C-alpha positions, 0 to 999 in steps of 0.5 A, spaced: 348 971 342 356 971 345 353 969 351 348 964 349 354 961 344 359 960 351 353 956 354 351 952 348 357 949 347 358 948 355 351 944 355 353 941 349 360 938 352 357 937 359 351 933 355 355 930 351 360 927 357 353 924 360 350 921 355 351 914 358 349 917 365 343 915 369 341 923 369 343 923 362 335 925 361 334 928 366 340 934 365 338 935 358 331 936 360 334 941 365 338 944 359 331 943 354 327 948 361 332 954 360 332 954 353 325 954 353 326 960 357 329 964 353 325 962 347 319 965 350 324 972 354 326 974 347 320 972 344 322 968 338 316 964 336 311 970 335 316 974 331 318 969 326 311 966 326 309 973 324 313 973 318 312 965 317 320 964 319 321 967 312 325 974 316 329 976 322 327 983 325 333 985 329 341 987 329 346 983 326 348 979 333 340 978 334 339 974 328 344 970 331 341 969 337 335 968 334 337 963 330 342 959 334 336 959 340 331 957 334 336 951 333 337 949 341 330 948 341 330 944 335 336 940 339 332 941 346 325 939 344 321 945 345 315 944 342 313 950 340 319 952 336 319 945 333 312 946 332 314 952 327 320 949 324 314 943 322 311 948 319 317 952 315 319 946 312 315 947 304 321 944 300 321 952 297 327 954 301 323 960 303 325 959 310 331 965 313 338 961 312 339 962 319 333 957 320 333 953 314 338 946 318 334 946 324 327 947 320 331 941 316 333 937 322 326 938 324 323 934 319 327 929 319 327 927 326 319 927 325 318 921 322 319 917 317 314 922 313 318 928 314 325 924 313 323 922 306 321 929 304 328 931 306 331 925 303 327 927 296 329 935 298 337 932 298 336 929 292 333 934 288 337 940 290 341 943 286 345 948 291 351 946 294 349 949 300 342 947 301 344 940 299 349 939 305 344 942 310 339 936 307 344 931 309 346 934 316 339 933 317 339 927 315 344 924 319 342 927 325 335 924 326 335 919 333 330 914 332 333 908 331 330 906 325 331 913 321 339 912 323 339 905 320 335 909 314 341 914 314 347 909 314 343 904 308 344 911 305 352 910 305 353 906 299 348 908 295 349 913 289 345 918 294 352 920 299 358 921 295 365 919 297 367 926 299 362 925 303 362 919 306 367 921 312 362 927 315 355 924 314 358 918 318 360 924 323 354 927 323 350 921 325 355 919 330 355 925 333 347 926 334 345 921 339 349 916 343 344 910 339 347 913 333 355 912 335 352 906 337 349 904 330 354 908 326 361 905 329 357 898 328 356 899 321 363 901 321 365 895 324 362 891 319 362 894 312 369 898 313 372 895 307 366 896 303 366 904 306 373 904 304 373 902 298 368 907 297 372 913 299 379 911 296 376 908 290 380 901 292 381 895 297 389 896 294 390 903 295 393 903 302 389 910 305 389 913 312 383 918 310 379 913 315 382 914 320 380 921 323 372 917 321 373 912 327 377 916 332 370 921 331 365 916 332 369 913 337 372 918 341 366 919 345 366 912 348 367 911 356 367 905 357 372 899 357 368 894 353 369 900 347 376 899 348 377 892 346 372 893 341 376 898 338 384 894 339 380 888 336 379 893 330 385 896 330 388 889 329 385 888 323 385 894 320 391 896 323 394 897 315 389 903 314 389 905 321 395 909 323 398 907 331 398 913 332 390 916 332 387 909 334 392 910 340 389 918 340 382 915 341 384 910 346 386 915 350 380 919 349 376 913 351 380 913 357 379 921 359 371 921 358 371 914 363 376 917 368 371 924 367 365 920 368 367 916 374 371 923 377 365 928 376 359 924 374 356 924 381 357 932 382 354 933 376 348 929 377 347 932 384 349 939 381 343 937 376 337 935 381 338 941 386 337 946 380 331 942 378 328 941 385 329 949 385 
């Protein structure tokens, strides 16, 4: 588990850096192949199929490993794990706790019907932990129309004011398209979001500053830098200069990383794919 936890963090980190690279889809396919090989080697799908994903046998570390690889299987498109995850969503929370979030995420990502099932479950959930998992799943969709449906929830009663920041950050962190649409949403609706989070436009607060940073810090282009500068000039009373400068520096650092490493990483991916 510890080894795969470190590997998954590296995979996710590099994959995130390559979001706007020409070899991003190839790198993600390589990661998917490695994840699927591990899922097969550990016999995860047959084991979970026997218990209907309700139980995970083995030691504590093994149960963590199964949960991690199952989640990675959903994230990187392992077809067997995705199918099992979709079968596990029945609205009764019978799936093992280590698997619930990826099950919810796979269901929300599966299409409009699955998304609406998760949304319905979220609306009636009473347990705070389950409600949070369901909300995160709604924020983890990657289809353009489903992302927009999640963004449209932000100013409704479905999303509590205290959850707005984590929900938008989840949307932005789930895909490049999610980040782009979340950023556009903030640009178009910042005052309304500010009023919901803070209770009034008359309140001077920097509570949304970290959200802007979370959404924008993974960008790597001069175009986004210019957009951020325009945004800051408009809302500087609510975004401390140090947060703006740190976000600006993150974008520049990402741009420099791409210029320095993209070619080598893409070449590494190509060689490993051919091997």
